[in-house]
C-alpha positions in Angstrom: -22.5 -2.5 9.7 -22.3 1.4 9.4 -19.1 1.3 9.7 -18.8 -1.1 6.1 -21.0 0.5 4.8 -19.2 4.1 4.9 -15.9 3.0 4.4 -14.1 3.8 1.1 -12.7 0.5 1.3 -14.7 -2.7 0.5 -17.4 -4.9 3.0 -15.3 -7.9 0.9 -12.0 -6.8 2.5 -12.9 -6.2 5.9 -14.3 -9.8 6.0 -11.9 -11.4 4.2 -9.2 -9.4 7.1 -11.7 -11.0 9.7 -11.3 -14.2 8.4 -7.0 -13.7 8.1 -7.4 -13.0 11.9 -9.0 -16.4 12.9 -6.9 -18.3 10.3 -3.7 -16.3 12.7 -5.5 -17.6 16.0 -5.6 -21.0 14.1 -2.2 -21.1 13.4 -1.3 -19.6 17.0 -3.3 -22.3 18.6 -2.1 -25.3 16.7 1.9 -24.6 16.4 2.3 -21.2 18.5 3.6 -22.5 21.7 5.7 -24.1 23.2 3.1 -27.2 23.9 1.5 -27.1 20.9 5.1 -27.0 18.9 5.9 -30.3 20.7 2.7 -32.1 20.0 2.8 -30.8 16.3 6.4 -32.0 15.4 5.8 -35.6 17.1 2.4 -35.6 14.9 4.7 -33.9 11.6 7.4 -37.1 12.4 4.9 -39.8 12.8 3.6 -39.0 9.1 7.1 -38.0 7.7 9.2 -41.1 9.0 6.9 -43.3 7.6 6.7 -41.8 3.8 10.4 -41.3 3.8 10.8 -45.1 4.5 8.2 -45.7 1.4 10.0 -43.2 -1.1 13.2 -45.1 0.0 14.5 -42.3 1.8 16.0 -44.6 4.6 18.9 -42.7 5.2 17.2 -39.1 5.0 15.2 -39.5 8.5 13.2 -35.7 9.1 15.2 -33.6 11.3 13.7 -31.1 14.4 15.0 -28.6 11.9 14.1 -29.5 8.9 10.4 -29.8 10.2 10.5 -26.4 11.4 12.1 -25.1 7.4 9.0 -26.9 6.1 6.1 -25.9 8.7 7.6 -22.2 7.5 7.8 -22.7 4.0 4.1 -23.9 4.1 3.0 -21.4 5.9 4.8 -18.8 4.1 2.7 -20.2 1.0 -0.5 -20.7 2.6 -0.1 -16.8 4.0 1.0 -15.7 0.4 -2.4 -17.3 -1.5 -4.7 -15.7 1.1 -2.8 -12.2 0.7 -3.4 -12.2 -3.1 -7.0 -13.3 -2.4 -7.0 -10.7 0.3 -5.8 -8.0 -2.2 -8.3 -8.9 -4.9 -10.9 -8.2 -2.2 -9.4 -5.0 -1.7 -9.5 -3.6 -5.7 -13.2 -1.7 -6.5 -13.4 -3.6 -9.7 -13.6 -7.4 -9.7 -12.8 -7.9 -13.8 -9.7 -5.8 -13.8 -6.4 -5.4 -11.2 -7.5 -1.8 -10.3 -6.0 0.9 -8.4 -7.8 2.2 -4.6 -11.1 4.2 -5.2 -9.6 7.2 -4.3 -6.4 9.3 -2.3 -8.6 7.9 0.9 -8.6 5.1 0.2 -4.9 4.8 -0.2 -4.0 6.3 3.2 -6.0 3.7 4.9 -4.3 0.7 3.6 -1.3 2.4 3.4 -1.5 3.2 7.1 -3.2 0.3 8.3 -0.5 -1.8 6.7 2.6 0.3 8.2 1.0 0.3 11.7 0.9 -3.6 11.3 4.3 -4.0 10.7 4.4 -3.2 14.8 1.7 -6.6 15.7 3.9 -8.6 12.9 6.9 -7.8 14.7 5.6 -9.1 17.5 3.7 -12.0 16.1 7.2 -13.0 14.5 9.4 -13.1 17.4 7.3 -14.6 20.2 6.1 -17.2 17.8 10.0 -18.5 16.9 11.3 -17.9 20.9 8.1 -19.6 21.6 9.0 -22.6 19.1 13.1 -22.3 21.1 14.4 -20.3 18.1 16.2 -18.6 20.1 18.4 -18.6 23.4 16.4 -18.4 26.5 17.2 -14.5 27.4 15.3 -11.2 26.8 17.7 -9.1 24.7 18.1 -12.2 21.9 14.8 -11.0 20.8 13.9 -7.6 22.7 16.4 -5.8 20.9 15.3 -6.3 17.4 11.5 -5.7 18.3 12.1 -2.6 20.0 14.8 -1.3 16.7 12.2 -2.6 14.5 9.1 -1.2 16.5 11.3 2.2 16.2 12.3 2.3 12.7 8.4 1.8 11.7 7.3 4.7 13.7 9.9 7.0 12.9 10.1 6.2 9.5 5.9 6.5 9.3 5.0 9.8 8.7 8.1 10.6 6.1 6.2 7.8 4.4 2.9 9.6 4.4 4.9 12.5 3.4 6.3 10.9 0.2 3.1 9.4 -0.9 1.3 13.1 -0.4 3.8 14.7 -2.7 3.4 11.2 -5.3 -0.5 11.5 -4.7 -1.0 15.1 -5.9 -1.3 14.2 -9.3 -3.0 10.9 -9.6 -6.3 9.7 -11.0 -7.9 7.1 -9.0 -9.1 4.4 -10.0 -6.6 2.9 -12.5 -5.4 -0.3 -14.3 -2.6 -1.3 -12.6 -0.7 -3.0 -15.2 -0.2 -0.3 -18.0 2.4 2.1 -18.9 3.3 5.9 -20.1 1.8 7.3 -23.3 4.9 8.5 -23.7 8.3 8.2 -22.0 9.9 11.5 -21.5 12.5 12.0 -18.7 9.9 13.2 -15.9 8.4 9.7 -16.9 11.1 7.5 -17.1 12.3 9.4 -13.3 9.1 8.0 -12.0 9.6 4.4 -13.4 13.2 4.2 -11.6 11.6 6.1 -8.5 8.7 2.8 -8.6 11.4 0.4 -10.0 13.3 0.7 -7.0 10.6 0.1 -4.8 9.0 -2.5 -6.1 12.7 -4.3 -6.2 13.3 -3.6 -2.8 9.7 -5.1 -1.4 10.1 -8.4 -3.7 13.4 -9.1 -1.5 11.8 -8.4 1.7 8.5 -10.5 -0.1 11.2 -13.6 -0.4 13.1 -13.3 2.9 9.8 -13.2 4.7 8.7 -16.7 2.7 12.3 -18.3 3.3 12.0 -17.2 7.2 8.0 -18.1 7.4 7.0 -14.9 8.4 3.4 -15.0 8.2 2.1 -12.1 9.2 4.9 -9.8 7.1 3.7 -11.1 3.3 0.3 -9.9 3.7 1.8 -6.4 4.7 4.4 -6.6 1.9 1.7 -7.8 -1.2 -0.4 -4.8 0.4 2.5 -2.4 0.1 3.4 -3.9 -3.4 0.1 -3.3 -4.8 -0.2 0.2 -3.0 3.3 1.3 -5.2 1.9 -0.5 -8.2 -1.2 2.1 -7.5 0.9 5.2 -7.2 2.6 4.7 -10.8 -0.6 3.5 -12.1 -2.5 6.8 -11.5 0.6 8.6 -12.5 0.1 7.1 -16.0 -3.8 7.5 -15.7 -3.4 11.0 -14.8 -0.7 11.6 -18.0 -2.7 9.9 -20.2 -5.9 12.6 -19.3 -3.2 15.5 -19.7 -2.6 13.9 -23.3 -5.9 13.9 -24.0 -6.9 16.9 -23.1 -3.5 18.5 -25.0 -5.0 17.0 -27.8 -8.1 18.1 -27.8 -7.2 22.0 -27.6 -4.8 21.6 -30.5 -7.5 20.2 -32.2 -9.6 23.5 -30.9 -7.0 26.1 -32.6 
């Protein structure tokens, strides 16, 4: 309780994060192991086959890969909904979509999300290996795991350095969906940078949804939120500068 009270991130966020961890354990216990997946697959067939016959699709029997794709898609959509719920609890204001309260909250969320990529990578590959999605040799999943962890750790200081530079002139909290009061060369350059980041993260989100990466989806949602927060903080600082400039002009 002392940790929750002193944390710059709301207590609601920590409780929802614990809930997400419990749901992840249930996800693994239900369909994570080889025996669990086989039992789940048989149970799914017992439901889908009569349903297909009832709807008139007698020749469209559920296949092993089809059940996997359906499970991945459903799991992804549930993870997406819970991620949006968790994101809402992260915001200091529950009436409007707002940024983190301050820079410390921003960097805590950023580094938690970035380091969670390592755990997410391990979960994704082990889960799919246990579901017989990969050949039974170690190199098939060992190489992408090592490569992903290496890239994550290598880019970690650069991501923090980029955010430190971008957050030198921001104001938190701010309303997420806002616009620059006037588009100058600097503000257009900011919009281009943020647009590239948002488009890139959106592609990752779509890929994770299609592949059933239930642990990667909340990470991408959080990173999207943080990019939008940086943009909102920049806009808020620009608005304050404009107001102060107008006030000085009136005084003179």
